[in-house]
Structures are given as C-alpha cells and as structure tokens.
N, C-alpha and C positions, 0 to 999 in steps of 0.2 A: 504493500500500500504506500509506503514512503516514496517509492519510485514514481508515483503519480503526481506528487506535489509540484515538481518543476513543470510538468505538462499542464496542470491546472493553472499555474501562474502564467504560463505562456498563453494559454487560452484567454485568460482575463486581459493580458496585454493586448492581444489581437482584438478582442471584443471592445475594449475601451480606447482603442487606437492610441495607446500610450498616454492617455489623459488621466489615468487612474480610475479606480473604482469609486463611484459616488456613494457616500455614506451620509445618512441623516441621523444626527445624534442630538437629542434634546431640542429639536427644531432647527438646528444649525446644519448646513450642508457643507461637507468636506469632500476632498478628493484624496484617496490614499493609494499607494502602490499595491498591486496585487500581492506582493511578497509580505506586506504588513497590513493586510486588510482587516485583521483581527484587532488592531490597536484601538479602534473606536467602537468598542463593544458596549452596548447600552447597559449590560448587566454588571460592568466593572466600575466600582466606586462611584455610584450616582450621587452619593452625599458629598464627595469631594468636588465633583463637577458643579453641583449646586452651590457649594461654598464659594468656589472660584467665580461663578457667574454673579453672585451677590456682592462679592467684596473687591474684585479686581476692577479698578476704575479706568476709564479712558486715559491714555497717556502714561499708564503705569510702566515701570521698568521691572522686569521679572528675570531672575536668574534661575535656571532649571538645571540642576546638577544630576547627571545620570539620566539623560533625556530619552534614551533608548530610541525608538523609531518615531517619536514625536507625539504620543498621545496627549500629554499635557502642554507641550510646546504649541501645538495647533490651537488648543483650547485657550491658553493664555493669550496668544496673539489675537484670537477672535474677541475675547472679552476685554482686552485692553485697547481695542479699536485702533488708536493711533500710537500706542506704546511700543516699547522695544522688549524683545525677549532674547536673552543670551543663553544658549543651550550648550551644554558640555556633554560629549559622548566619546569615550575613548575607544570603544570597540570599532575597528576599521570598517567592517562590513555594515554594522548597524549605523555608523556615522553616515555612510553613503545613502542608506535607506532614509535616514532622517532628512538629509539634504533633499532627497527626491520628494519627500512628502511636503517639505516647506515649499519647494518649487511648484508642485502640483496645485498648491493653494495660493500661489502668487504672493507669498509672504517674504520673499528674499530681502525686501527693503526694510522689514521690521524684525526679522529674526536673524541673529548672528549665530552660526553654528561653529563651535570650537571642537576640533578633534583632539581632546585632551581630557585627562582626569583632574579632579580637584582633591587636594589634601592640605595638610598643615605645612608642608614644605614643597617648594618647586623643584623640578628636576625631571628625572625619568625613572620609571619603575616597571616591573613585569606585570603584565595584564594577562589573565587567563579567561578565555571565552570561546564561544561558538557564534557563528552568524545569527543575529537576531535573538540571541538567548538572554533572557532576563536574569540568569544566575551567573553571568560573567562577573569577574571581580579582580581587584588589584591584590598583589601580595602573594596569594596562594589560591589554587583552584577551589571552587566550591566542591565539597565532597561528592555531591551528586554528579559533577562533571569530571571527576577524577579519571584520568586516563583518556578522556575524550577531548578536553579543552585544548585549543591552540594557545601557544605562548607568544605574546607580542611585547615589544618595548614601546611604551607610550609616554608622551610628555605629561607632566603634572604641573598645574598652576595652583597658586593660593588665591582665594577669593579677594583677600586684601590687596594683593598686587594687581590682580585683574581689574578691579573697580577703580583703583587709584590711577593706573595707566590710562584708563579710558574716561576718567572723571565721571564715573557713574554714581548715582545715588539710588541703590535698589529699593524698590517698594516691597517686593516679595521675593522669597527664596524658597524653592522646593528642592529637597535633596533625597535622592534614592540611590544609595551607594552600597549595593550588595556586599555586606561583610566588612565594610571599611568605615563604619560610622564614627568611630572614635578619632580617627585621623581627620 
C-alpha cells in the first residue's frame, strides 16, 4: 500500500494542474501541496485555531518555530491579514514543502521561511528526521524513528539574535520543537 502514495500524489498534481489541493478549513480556503494535504485537517486542534482567529490581530508579527509543512504558518498569515510570519523549519524536505504551501497561497510577501532550527545557542547541530515526519528532532533521533531517520547538519539560530538582526518586535511565538524544548 505504501507504494501507492507517490502515485496518489502524482494524480493530485495532475488533477490540480500544480495549483495545489483546495482545502476549506473553518470557512477559510487554502491551497496545499498534495504531499501535505493532511496538514489542514478540521479534526486537528480546532481550539487552537479558534484561539488564533480570536487573538491574532491584523499587522501582527508571528514567529513559528518548528513550522513543519505550514499548518499554523498559513493560519497565522491569514489571521494577521497584513502581518508578517517568520517560520523556522530545519528538516530539508519539509522546508521545501513549507515553501511550496506558502507559494500556493500567495503569501511569499508576508511569510519568511528560514531553513534552520532554533535553540539557546547559534551554530550547527545534527538533525534526525524523515521527509514530512513530525517526530524529527535535533540532538538525537526520536526512539520511534531509531534506525530509520536520516542525519543532517542544520544551522541553528537564537530567537534573540534573529529578532535583533531584523529589528522585529514579535507579537506571538509558537514553538513545536520535538524533544528539544529545554534548549
């Protein structure tokens, strides 16, 4: 069955003529890559989407650390209307999927996507993951991916240095850093 997934994705690519799959979530229409069509699932965290919709104001600056393929990046950009979203995703394959989802929604002018991790010290570190896998992490592989995860060297930034260099004043920060919370 797993051999069918690439063909299904290719089918969706052909059907959508490369424009992404149309997804309506909480009354908002998005376009997502067939590879990550599941990121805008109505059953996942509806309370968090409602919180974001109620509290993110137009013009807000949002930092999204561990952005994955863009579930919350797209939502933040939509809710902040004219605001800016700075997304951080170290997984190389997932980073490209995130970029694609940003482009499919025409948000390149309001979403900056950084292919790096965030921690308490800047530099480089080993990253263990699989394409589009939410259990990827810095430092050591998730035990559930042991023996399967690829190893990458990824750049690491600190949020302090990042916001100072860009003269940002963030309004919101969302962090999802599988297994690296203390750093």
